[in-house]
DRENKOL-252314 format. One record per residue (C-alpha): residue number from 1; residue in three letters; x, y, z. Coordinates in nm, 3 decimals. Each point is the difference from the previous one (the first is absolute). Example, Ala and Ser with C-alpha at 12.3 -4.5 7.8 and 13.67 -1.06 7.14 Angstrom:
% DRENKOL-252314
 resi resn       x       y       z
    1  ALA   1.230  -0.450   0.780
    2  SER   0.137   0.344  -0.066
***
This chain:
% DRENKOL-252314
 resi resn       x       y       z
    1  MET   9.187   8.919  14.796
    2  LEU  -0.279   0.102  -0.234
    3  LEU  -0.236   0.264   0.131
    4  VAL  -0.315  -0.201  -0.058
    5  VAL  -0.091  -0.358  -0.079
    6  LEU  -0.112  -0.020  -0.360
    7  PHE  -0.293  -0.215  -0.103
    8  LEU   0.040  -0.017  -0.375
    9  GLY  -0.173  -0.273  -0.185
   10  ASN  -0.251  -0.050  -0.277
   11  GLY  -0.156   0.341  -0.061
   12  LEU   0.122   0.148   0.328
   13  SER   0.209   0.316   0.053
   14  ALA   0.193   0.141   0.295
   15  GLN   0.094   0.330   0.158
   16  VAL   0.352   0.060   0.145
   17  LYS   0.112   0.303   0.197
   18  PRO   0.372   0.067  -0.050
   19  GLU   0.152   0.290   0.194
   20  ASN   0.017   0.232  -0.302
   21  GLY  -0.338  -0.066  -0.165
   22  ASN  -0.269  -0.255  -0.075
   23  LEU   0.019  -0.317  -0.206
   24  TYR  -0.307  -0.153  -0.159
   25  ILE   0.047  -0.340  -0.157
   26  GLY  -0.254  -0.093  -0.265
   27  PRO  -0.156  -0.341  -0.065
   28  GLU   0.181  -0.280  -0.177
   29  ILE  -0.045   0.006  -0.378
   30  LYS   0.005  -0.328  -0.183
   31  SER   0.048  -0.054  -0.375
   32  ASP  -0.040  -0.296  -0.231
   33  ARG   0.341   0.073  -0.152
   34  LYS   0.333   0.101   0.143
   35  GLY   0.070   0.375  -0.062
   36  THR   0.178   0.295   0.144
   37  LEU  -0.049   0.370   0.053
   38  GLU   0.174   0.222  -0.253
   39  ASP  -0.094   0.349   0.120
   40  ILE  -0.215   0.200   0.237
   41  ILE  -0.125   0.277  -0.230
   42  GLY  -0.196   0.238   0.221
   43  MET  -0.316   0.065   0.200
   44  ASP  -0.323   0.202  -0.013
   45  ASP  -0.310   0.044   0.219
   46  ASP  -0.108  -0.358  -0.082
   47  GLY   0.323  -0.187   0.072
   48  TYR   0.331  -0.120  -0.150
   49  TYR   0.108  -0.103  -0.351
   50  VAL   0.270  -0.254  -0.075
   51  VAL   0.145  -0.201  -0.292
   52  ARG   0.036  -0.372   0.059
   53  ALA   0.172  -0.251  -0.229
   54  GLU  -0.063  -0.365  -0.077
   55  PRO   0.193  -0.200  -0.256
   56  LYS  -0.055   0.184  -0.332
   57  GLU  -0.278   0.208   0.137
   58  PHE  -0.041   0.329   0.189
   59  TYR  -0.294   0.115   0.210
   60  LEU  -0.111   0.342   0.116
   61  GLU  -0.159  -0.031   0.341
   62  LYS  -0.189   0.218   0.245
   63  TYR  -0.015  -0.042   0.383
   64  ASP  -0.221   0.187   0.242
   65  TYR   0.126   0.160   0.326
   66  ASN  -0.051  -0.323   0.190
   67  LEU   0.240  -0.154  -0.257
   68  ASN  -0.266  -0.227  -0.149
   69  GLN   0.027  -0.057  -0.374
   70  VAL  -0.281   0.190  -0.178
   71  LYS   0.084  -0.082  -0.361
   72  SER   0.264  -0.176  -0.209
   73  GLN   0.019   0.071  -0.375
   74  GLU   0.243  -0.170  -0.241
   75  ILE   0.195   0.251  -0.204
   76  ASP  -0.063  -0.086  -0.362
   77  LEU   0.335   0.051  -0.180
   78  GLU  -0.126  -0.160  -0.327
   79  ARG  -0.276   0.253  -0.063
   80  GLY  -0.037   0.085  -0.359
   81  GLY   0.222  -0.290  -0.106
   82  ASP   0.324   0.188   0.065
   83  ARG   0.202  -0.129   0.294
   84  LYS   0.090   0.259   0.262
   85  TYR   0.234  -0.022   0.302
   86  LEU  -0.080   0.144   0.336
   87  GLU   0.278   0.237   0.102
   88  PHE  -0.126   0.172   0.316
   89  ALA  -0.302   0.161   0.165
   90  GLU  -0.047   0.334   0.177
   91  GLN  -0.262   0.212   0.165
   92  LEU   0.003   0.360  -0.131
   93  GLU  -0.240   0.272   0.123
   94  GLY  -0.221  -0.276   0.146
   95  GLU  -0.019  -0.195  -0.326
   96  ILE   0.144  -0.351  -0.048
   97  TYR   0.206  -0.054  -0.317
   98  LEU   0.152  -0.311  -0.147
   99  PHE   0.310   0.062  -0.213
  100  THR   0.049  -0.263  -0.273
  101  SER   0.249  -0.040  -0.285
  102  GLN  -0.041  -0.150  -0.342
  103  TYR   0.222  -0.094  -0.292
  104  ASP  -0.115   0.154  -0.327
  105  ASN   0.155  -0.231  -0.261
  106  SER  -0.102   0.219  -0.294
  107  SER   0.188   0.310   0.126
  108  ARG   0.259  -0.198   0.202
  109  GLN  -0.086   0.208   0.303
  110  ARG  -0.064  -0.085   0.361
  111  LYS  -0.282   0.217   0.141
  112  LEU  -0.114   0.089   0.349
  113  PHE  -0.370   0.056   0.075
  114  ALA  -0.193   0.117   0.307
  115  GLU  -0.344  -0.145   0.057
  116  LYS  -0.242   0.152   0.255
  117  ILE  -0.188  -0.245   0.228
  118  ASP  -0.359   0.026   0.117
  119  PRO   0.025  -0.042   0.383
  120  ASN  -0.331  -0.184   0.020
  121  THR   0.038  -0.258  -0.277
  122  LEU   0.381  -0.004  -0.015
  123  ASN  -0.037   0.003  -0.380
  124  ARG   0.169   0.241  -0.238
  125  ASP  -0.181   0.331  -0.030
  126  GLY   0.055   0.154  -0.344
  127  GLU   0.261  -0.036  -0.266
  128  PRO   0.376  -0.053   0.070
  129  ILE   0.217   0.313   0.010
  130  LEU   0.327  -0.026  -0.192
  131  LEU   0.275   0.148   0.219
  132  SER   0.331  -0.091  -0.164
  133  ALA   0.156  -0.214  -0.272
  134  TYR   0.346  -0.096  -0.119
  135  ASP   0.152  -0.211  -0.275
  136  TYR   0.113  -0.345   0.093
  137  ARG   0.234  -0.236  -0.181
  138  SER  -0.105  -0.341   0.136
  139  ARG  -0.179  -0.156   0.295
  140  SER   0.336  -0.094   0.145
  141  ASN   0.124   0.358  -0.014
  142  GLU  -0.310   0.190   0.086
  143  GLY   0.073   0.283   0.253
  144  PHE  -0.254   0.068   0.271
  145  PHE  -0.250   0.250   0.150
  146  ASP  -0.007   0.130   0.356
  147  TYR  -0.145   0.293   0.188
  148  HIS   0.029   0.232   0.300
  149  VAL  -0.260   0.216   0.171
  150  SER   0.088   0.336   0.154
  151  ARG  -0.001   0.052   0.376
  152  ASP  -0.336   0.186  -0.007
  153  SER  -0.147  -0.250  -0.259
  154  SER  -0.072   0.278  -0.243
  155  LYS   0.240  -0.125  -0.275
  156  ILE   0.098  -0.335  -0.142
  157  LEU   0.312  -0.073  -0.197
  158  VAL   0.008  -0.283  -0.254
  159  TYR   0.352  -0.111  -0.075
  160  TYR   0.099  -0.234  -0.274
  161  ASP   0.342  -0.148  -0.081
  162  THR   0.040  -0.091  -0.366
  163  PRO   0.174  -0.323  -0.110
  164  HIS   0.379  -0.014  -0.002
  165  GLN   0.157   0.098  -0.333
  166  GLY   0.370  -0.081   0.023
  167  ASN   0.233   0.292   0.046
  168  THR  -0.255   0.275  -0.055
  169  GLY  -0.092   0.247   0.276
  170  GLU  -0.244  -0.099   0.270
  171  LYS  -0.356   0.074  -0.122
  172  PHE  -0.306   0.041   0.219
  173  GLY  -0.333   0.184   0.016
  174  LEU  -0.167   0.216   0.259
  175  ALA  -0.368   0.084   0.002
  176  VAL  -0.163   0.208   0.276
  177  PHE  -0.375   0.010   0.063
  178  ASP  -0.225   0.163   0.259
  179  ASN  -0.207  -0.216   0.231
  180  LYS  -0.286  -0.020  -0.255
  181  LEU   0.253  -0.131  -0.256
  182  ASN   0.000   0.315  -0.213
  183  PRO   0.341   0.019  -0.170
  184  LEU   0.223   0.280   0.118
  185  TRP   0.319  -0.075  -0.201
  186  LEU   0.185  -0.279  -0.172
  187  LYS   0.365  -0.037  -0.091
  188  GLU   0.207  -0.266  -0.169
  189  LEU   0.366   0.043   0.077
  190  GLU   0.337  -0.143  -0.092
  191  LEU   0.274   0.048   0.255
  192  PRO   0.364   0.055  -0.096
  193  PHE   0.092  -0.324   0.179
  194  ARG   0.042  -0.334  -0.170
  195  ASP  -0.290  -0.232   0.073
  196  ARG   0.205  -0.259   0.185
  197  LEU   0.190   0.256   0.208
  198  TYR  -0.313   0.166   0.149
  199  THR  -0.231  -0.146   0.260
  200  VAL  -0.324   0.172   0.111
  201  GLU  -0.030  -0.015   0.378
  202  LYS  -0.316   0.199   0.077
  203  TYR  -0.254   0.240  -0.163
  204  LYS  -0.247   0.233   0.160
  205  VAL  -0.243   0.286  -0.071
  206  ASP  -0.055   0.287   0.240
  207  ASN  -0.319   0.190   0.086
  208  GLN   0.059   0.255  -0.284
  209  GLY   0.041  -0.267  -0.268
  210  ASN   0.379   0.009  -0.031
  211  ALA   0.159  -0.336  -0.062
  212  TYR   0.334  -0.125   0.142
  213  LEU   0.217  -0.289  -0.101
  214  LEU   0.285  -0.134   0.212
  215  GLY   0.250  -0.212  -0.189
  216  LEU   0.338  -0.167   0.040
  217  VAL   0.261   0.068  -0.273
  218  TYR   0.310  -0.220  -0.033
  219  LYS   0.320   0.150  -0.136
  220  GLY   0.106  -0.188  -0.314
  221  GLN  -0.086  -0.352   0.119
  222  VAL  -0.241  -0.165   0.243
  223  ARG   0.215  -0.041   0.304
  224  VAL  -0.048   0.148   0.348
  225  LYS   0.366   0.073   0.084
  226  LYS   0.298   0.113  -0.205
  227  GLN   0.341   0.048   0.157
  228  GLY  -0.167  -0.010   0.343
  229  ARG  -0.237   0.287  -0.077
  230  PRO  -0.368   0.005  -0.099
  231  ASN  -0.050  -0.055  -0.375
  232  TYR  -0.354   0.140  -0.007
  233  GLU  -0.195   0.320   0.068
  234  TYR  -0.360   0.071   0.085
  235  HIS  -0.187   0.241  -0.221
  236  LEU  -0.334   0.158   0.095
  237  LEU  -0.197   0.129  -0.301
  238  ALA  -0.292   0.237   0.038
  239  TYR  -0.255   0.077  -0.272
  240  ASN  -0.305   0.222  -0.024
  241  GLN  -0.278   0.077  -0.250
  242  ASP   0.184   0.313  -0.128
  243  ASN   0.273  -0.217  -0.150
  244  GLU   0.244   0.114   0.265
  245  TYR   0.253  -0.259   0.104
  246  THR   0.244   0.000   0.290
  247  GLU   0.267  -0.253   0.081
  248  TYR   0.159  -0.039   0.339
  249  LEU   0.317  -0.191   0.046
  250  LEU   0.006  -0.178   0.340
  251  ASN   0.321  -0.146   0.144
  252  LEU   0.200  -0.007   0.321
  253  LYS   0.350   0.033  -0.148
  254  ASP   0.189  -0.322   0.090
  255  LYS  -0.281  -0.155   0.198
  256  PHE  -0.228  -0.272  -0.133
  257  ILE  -0.374   0.082   0.003
  258  THR  -0.154  -0.324   0.116
  259  ASP  -0.363   0.100  -0.038
  260  MET  -0.200   0.318  -0.041
  261  GLN  -0.354   0.135   0.014
  262  PHE  -0.129   0.344  -0.082
  263  GLU  -0.308   0.209   0.066
  264  ILE  -0.131   0.347  -0.085
  265  SER  -0.053   0.230   0.294
  266  ARG  -0.298   0.231   0.044
  267  ASN   0.200   0.299  -0.139
  268  GLY   0.100  -0.197  -0.309
  269  ASN   0.359  -0.072   0.103
  270  ILE   0.147  -0.347  -0.050
  271  ILE   0.114  -0.209   0.294
  272  CYS   0.232  -0.298  -0.074
  273  ALA   0.113  -0.224   0.283
  274  GLY   0.132  -0.350   0.033
  275  PHE   0.296  -0.219   0.097
  276  TYR   0.367   0.017  -0.090
  277  SER   0.298  -0.234   0.035
  278  ASP   0.376   0.034  -0.009
  279  PHE   0.039  -0.334  -0.181
  280  SER  -0.289  -0.126  -0.212
  281  THR  -0.369   0.027  -0.092
  282  THR  -0.110  -0.290   0.226
  283  SER   0.107   0.146   0.339
  284  VAL  -0.095   0.307   0.199
  285  LYS   0.231   0.235   0.190
  286  GLY  -0.254   0.272   0.076
  287  THR  -0.248   0.246  -0.149
  288  PHE   0.018   0.295  -0.232
  289  TYR  -0.236   0.289  -0.064
  290  LEU  -0.027   0.233  -0.301
  291  LEU  -0.232   0.299  -0.020
  292  ILE  -0.031   0.137  -0.353
  293  ASP  -0.156   0.343  -0.087
  294  SER  -0.236  -0.085  -0.290
  295  LYS   0.016   0.357  -0.137
  296  THR   0.375   0.046  -0.013
  297  GLY   0.104  -0.369  -0.028
  298  GLU   0.255   0.057   0.273
  299  ILE   0.064  -0.248   0.284
  300  GLU  -0.077   0.214   0.304
  301  ARG   0.093  -0.260   0.258
  302  GLU   0.226  -0.306  -0.015
  303  TYR   0.060  -0.202   0.311
  304  TYR   0.105  -0.353   0.074
  305  GLU   0.055  -0.173   0.331
  306  GLU   0.118  -0.343   0.100
  307  PHE  -0.198  -0.216   0.244
  308  ASP   0.078   0.030   0.369
  309  PRO   0.178  -0.306   0.150
  310  LYS  -0.282  -0.030   0.258
  311  PHE  -0.246  -0.056  -0.283
  312  LEU   0.233  -0.247  -0.173
  313  ALA   0.037  -0.189   0.324
  314  ASP  -0.363  -0.119  -0.041
  315  PHE   0.119  -0.203  -0.301
  316  MET   0.351  -0.114   0.092
  317  SER   0.258  -0.022   0.273
  318  GLN   0.124   0.316   0.176
  319  LYS   0.343  -0.058  -0.152
  320  ARG  -0.128  -0.009  -0.359
  321  ALA  -0.236   0.295   0.065
  322  GLY   0.290   0.203   0.135
  323  LYS   0.192  -0.059  -0.322
  324  GLY  -0.294   0.137  -0.200
  325  THR  -0.086  -0.336  -0.173
  326  GLU  -0.260   0.068  -0.268
  327  LEU  -0.348  -0.150  -0.004
  328  THR  -0.077  -0.213  -0.304
  329  ARG  -0.284  -0.060  -0.246
  330  TYR  -0.248   0.266   0.100
  331  ASN  -0.261   0.123  -0.242
  332  LEU  -0.128   0.354   0.058
  333  ASN  -0.378  -0.029  -0.043
  334  GLN  -0.147   0.327   0.115
  335  LEU   0.087   0.366   0.056
  336  GLU  -0.258   0.188   0.202
  337  ILE   0.024   0.384   0.019
  338  ARG  -0.054   0.151   0.341
  339  ARG  -0.195   0.327   0.037
  340  ASP   0.318   0.186   0.098
  341  GLY   0.188  -0.118  -0.313
  342  GLY   0.180  -0.291   0.159
  343  VAL  -0.046  -0.349  -0.133
  344  VAL  -0.044  -0.356   0.133
  345  LEU   0.164  -0.287  -0.187
  346  VAL  -0.137  -0.353   0.020
  347  ALA   0.208  -0.297  -0.122
  348  GLU  -0.004  -0.377   0.016
  349  GLN   0.272  -0.257  -0.027
  350  PHE  -0.071  -0.221  -0.299
  351  PHE   0.187  -0.253  -0.211
  352  ALA  -0.080  -0.312  -0.195
  353  ARG   0.226  -0.302  -0.010
  354  GLU  -0.022  -0.264  -0.269
  355  GLN   0.131  -0.349   0.064
  356  ARG   0.048  -0.187  -0.330
  357  ASP   0.003  -0.370  -0.063
  358  PRO   0.356  -0.116   0.083
  359  TYR  -0.015  -0.265  -0.274
  360  ASP  -0.113   0.235  -0.274
  361  TYR   0.307   0.065  -0.214
  362  ARG  -0.162   0.288  -0.193
  363  TYR   0.113   0.243   0.266
  364  GLY   0.368  -0.099  -0.001
  365  TYR   0.232  -0.079   0.287
  366  PRO  -0.026   0.017   0.295
  367  TYR  -0.352  -0.142  -0.020
  368  GLY  -0.272   0.099   0.243
  369  ASN   0.168   0.313   0.139
  370  PRO  -0.264   0.240   0.134
  371  TYR  -0.060   0.303  -0.216
  372  TYR  -0.118   0.324   0.159
  373  TYR  -0.241   0.234  -0.168
  374  TYR  -0.074   0.360   0.096
  375  PRO  -0.304   0.033  -0.227
  376  SER  -0.204   0.317  -0.065
  377  ARG  -0.262   0.105   0.252
  378  TYR  -0.234  -0.015  -0.298
  379  TYR  -0.043  -0.370   0.081
  380  TYR   0.098  -0.054   0.357
  381  SER  -0.077   0.284   0.229
  382  LEU  -0.288   0.248   0.039
  383  TRP  -0.042   0.079  -0.365
  384  ARG  -0.286  -0.176  -0.174
  385  TYR   0.078  -0.241  -0.280
  386  PRO  -0.192  -0.015  -0.332
  387  TYR  -0.328  -0.178   0.034
  388  ARG   0.084  -0.233  -0.290
  389  PHE   0.332  -0.110   0.154
  390  TYR  -0.074  -0.347   0.140
  391  GLY   0.343  -0.147   0.070
  392  TYR   0.285   0.096   0.227
  393  PRO   0.309   0.134  -0.175
  394  PHE   0.339  -0.169   0.014
  395  MET  -0.152  -0.344   0.065
  396  ASN   0.115  -0.297  -0.203
  397  ASP  -0.192  -0.326   0.006
  398  ASP   0.295  -0.175   0.159
  399  SER   0.100   0.266   0.252
  400  GLU  -0.099   0.103   0.348
  401  VAL  -0.042   0.371   0.075
  402  GLN   0.012   0.122   0.355
  403  TYR  -0.155   0.342   0.068
  404  ASN   0.124   0.197   0.301
  405  TYR  -0.193   0.299   0.133
  406  ASN   0.155   0.102   0.325
  407  ASP   0.035   0.312   0.224
  408  ILE  -0.174   0.330  -0.067
  409  ILE   0.199   0.317   0.073
  410  VAL  -0.154   0.346   0.039
  411  ILE   0.221   0.310  -0.009
  412  ASN  -0.128   0.345   0.093
  413  LEU   0.187   0.291  -0.163
  414  ASP  -0.052   0.368   0.108
  415  PRO  -0.050   0.278  -0.260
  416  ASP   0.379   0.033  -0.037
  417  GLY   0.044  -0.372  -0.069
  418  ALA   0.154  -0.100   0.333
  419  ILE  -0.106  -0.323   0.158
  420  GLN  -0.230   0.070   0.304
  421  TRP  -0.050  -0.365   0.078
  422  ALA   0.022  -0.340  -0.165
  423  LYS  -0.195  -0.307   0.104
  424  ARG   0.013  -0.368  -0.078
  425  ILE  -0.316  -0.209  -0.016
  426  PRO   0.127  -0.359   0.015
  427  LYS  -0.161  -0.276  -0.200
  428  ARG   0.101  -0.313  -0.190
  429  GLN  -0.201  -0.132  -0.295
  430  ARG   0.159  -0.268  -0.205
  431  SER  -0.195  -0.219  -0.247
  432  LYS   0.060  -0.214  -0.307
  433  ASN  -0.139   0.003  -0.353
  434  ASP  -0.296   0.226   0.082
  435  GLY   0.116   0.351  -0.102
  436  GLY  -0.018   0.097   0.369
  437  GLN  -0.374   0.048  -0.026
  438  HIS  -0.047  -0.012   0.376
  439  SER   0.308   0.205   0.079
  440  SER   0.086   0.368   0.014
  441  TYR  -0.234   0.254   0.171
  442  ALA  -0.288   0.240  -0.051
  443  MET   0.037   0.357   0.124
  444  SER  -0.246   0.279   0.087
  445  VAL   0.054   0.357   0.117
  446  SER  -0.274   0.127   0.230
  447  GLN  -0.051   0.207   0.315
  448  GLY   0.359   0.124  -0.015
  449  LYS   0.136  -0.354   0.016
  450  MET   0.131  -0.271  -0.235
  451  PHE  -0.154  -0.344   0.020
  452  PHE   0.151  -0.325  -0.135
  453  ILE  -0.184  -0.326  -0.038
  454  PHE   0.179  -0.330  -0.071
  455  ASN   0.002  -0.373   0.068
  456  ASP   0.217  -0.099   0.293
  457  ASN   0.104  -0.283   0.224
  458  PRO  -0.174   0.024   0.344
  459  LYS   0.341  -0.058   0.164
  460  ASN   0.097   0.349  -0.123
  461  LEU  -0.280   0.189   0.176
  462  GLU   0.223   0.102   0.291
  463  LYS   0.316   0.053  -0.205
  464  GLN   0.164   0.343   0.014
  465  SER   0.173   0.184  -0.284
  466  SER   0.338  -0.101   0.139
  467  ASP  -0.081  -0.374  -0.006
  468  GLN   0.198  -0.161  -0.276
  469  ARG  -0.151  -0.351   0.033
  470  ILE  -0.336   0.036  -0.180
  471  HIS  -0.212  -0.304  -0.081
  472  ASN  -0.114  -0.058  -0.355
  473  PHE  -0.367   0.040  -0.090
  474  THR  -0.164  -0.331  -0.095
  475  LYS  -0.345  -0.064  -0.140
  476  GLY  -0.101  -0.212   0.301
  477  LYS  -0.324   0.063   0.180
  478  GLU   0.171   0.173   0.291
  479  SER   0.157   0.265  -0.226
  480  VAL  -0.129   0.347   0.073
  481  VAL  -0.073   0.324  -0.185
  482  VAL   0.156   0.286   0.195
  483  LEU  -0.057   0.377   0.009
  484  VAL   0.305   0.217   0.063
  485  SER  -0.053   0.371   0.063
  486  LEU   0.269   0.264  -0.019
  487  ASP  -0.059   0.355   0.120
  488  GLY   0.178   0.327  -0.084
  489  ASN   0.252  -0.045   0.284
  490  GLY   0.104  -0.344  -0.122
  491  GLU  -0.186  -0.197   0.270
  492  VAL  -0.087  -0.345  -0.126
  493  LYS  -0.288  -0.216   0.127
  494  LYS  -0.082  -0.354  -0.117
  495  GLU  -0.318  -0.195   0.058
  496  PRO  -0.173  -0.308  -0.151
  497  LEU  -0.315   0.036  -0.210
  498  PHE  -0.102  -0.356  -0.077
  499  ARG   0.137  -0.343  -0.060
  500  VAL  -0.014  -0.230  -0.303
  501  LYS  -0.214  -0.243   0.192
  502  ASP  -0.253   0.278   0.080
  503  THR  -0.083   0.065  -0.366
  504  ARG   0.129  -0.321  -0.150
  505  THR   0.168   0.212  -0.270
  506  ILE   0.342   0.161  -0.043
  507  THR   0.038   0.374  -0.053
  508  LYS   0.157   0.137  -0.320
  509  PRO   0.152   0.336   0.103
  510  LYS   0.089   0.112  -0.353
  511  VAL  -0.365   0.031  -0.105
  512  CYS  -0.121   0.160   0.325
  513  GLU  -0.065   0.370  -0.045
  514  GLN  -0.074   0.324   0.184
  515  ILE  -0.340   0.082  -0.151
  516  SER  -0.058   0.333   0.177
  517  ARG   0.168   0.227   0.253
  518  ASP  -0.089  -0.230   0.289
  519  GLN  -0.079  -0.338  -0.153
  520  MET   0.201  -0.292  -0.129
  521  ILE  -0.142  -0.309  -0.166
  522  ILE   0.182  -0.327   0.093
  523  TYR  -0.035  -0.306  -0.225
  524  SER   0.076  -0.361   0.083
  525  GLU  -0.050  -0.327  -0.191
  526  LYS   0.074  -0.368   0.004
  527  ASN  -0.098  -0.246  -0.272
  528  LYS  -0.361   0.089  -0.090
  529  LYS  -0.073   0.211   0.309
  530  ALA   0.050   0.369   0.046
  531  THR  -0.056   0.266   0.270
  532  PHE  -0.010   0.377  -0.004
  533  ALA   0.060   0.212   0.310
  534  ARG  -0.030   0.378   0.056
  535  LEU   0.244   0.176   0.234
  536  THR  -0.116   0.347   0.111
  537  PHE   0.268   0.218   0.158
  538  GLU  -0.067   0.225   0.304
***
């Protein structure tokens, strides 16, 4: 049962007291046009700043601490007569910046600008700052910009991937700035790997301004397996402003690396951890842990461990668990470093299934067979997607795409890489032709615990981790937003926060965000209505 009876309605708000904090639900917000939230940018002493999108238009908006809308300002992307594209927004050193790109037809360059925002008027304050530029060949082969902010928010990395150019080496650019957008260093690089044989997985900047690039390199041809063994290697590249370059080769001999994350520890060493398999890149046998000395480049610690049958029994029969049957289709979303040097891995089962028209002969025989995608997290999991990306990838007009976001798993590794405990957080979220916009989860780390928020079926509220019959989340009015807490000992607690019928909107976990050490902003919408809520952890 819910902890309080909500009384939301026109202009009303509500207070809820979950076990681990306080939930304040703001008033219902109505709009004349259907739109959606793109990003929660940040906060200051006056309130919160967000980017909201309507068809062909973007708005920068400000909300006070009671979650009332204070101001909404359309972002003029036609200013000066030259069309710009909104890429992303970020708060740096208390200042709000919009990052926009522009095609310069005279120089055949695509340029990235940063524009400071006045917090009172929400208009641009000053002239745009040119951050990066690269040559483009055509609008259909354009490359892209992205960014990463260091853990202490003192540095920002701008990454750009240049357009494909046949069999040449992979080309990209790295530009590092401080939190006032003063340039620290810029490099344009060409790797000794053919463009089509190299895939960038992740890029990061550390607190000292060093940049890291994790990539997947195929051997000779793009295929995962050759003669039963992995046909790829992971390469971690490290760059700094002194033109020093270090390359780390990461592999597990004959084992398949299913997924990997990396972080930089407080002493500057590199921690890589993830999942491995004995058979393929879509299943998981267990975890691996690599500790790299950043000064010598040596791997100081390498450890891998398969999952315990007791943990596997939460997903399958005792017989299959005893045989070491591998888990399938898990994306590793987060790696959190513990204070003692251990790490916590957070993953989610995800896959998309396309059912094509059985009478459409373009796809050959047999017609209508389901096709499974394992797309990049860039579109489907916790990563943001570009603001100007309006459609859902892999959808044909005559096809049906089913999005499946299921169980969360959390694995706690000690400083040596051994599994201390592993937990399953059961959920089922299956939807069609919507990009899974109400699926997945939002996560916060606060008060020594991890918190997960997601949409759930109320029939699952009493379900345990060992229950294998989990009901699918639907968008009905009885559906519930739940809060799951996980402490350092692996103890899991689950409680309801509010129902769809309480707010008359449906939560979108992918745009919810931890805004400070002890606050998360939760966003819900339906048709032309929207609701913000603030969850404060205790």
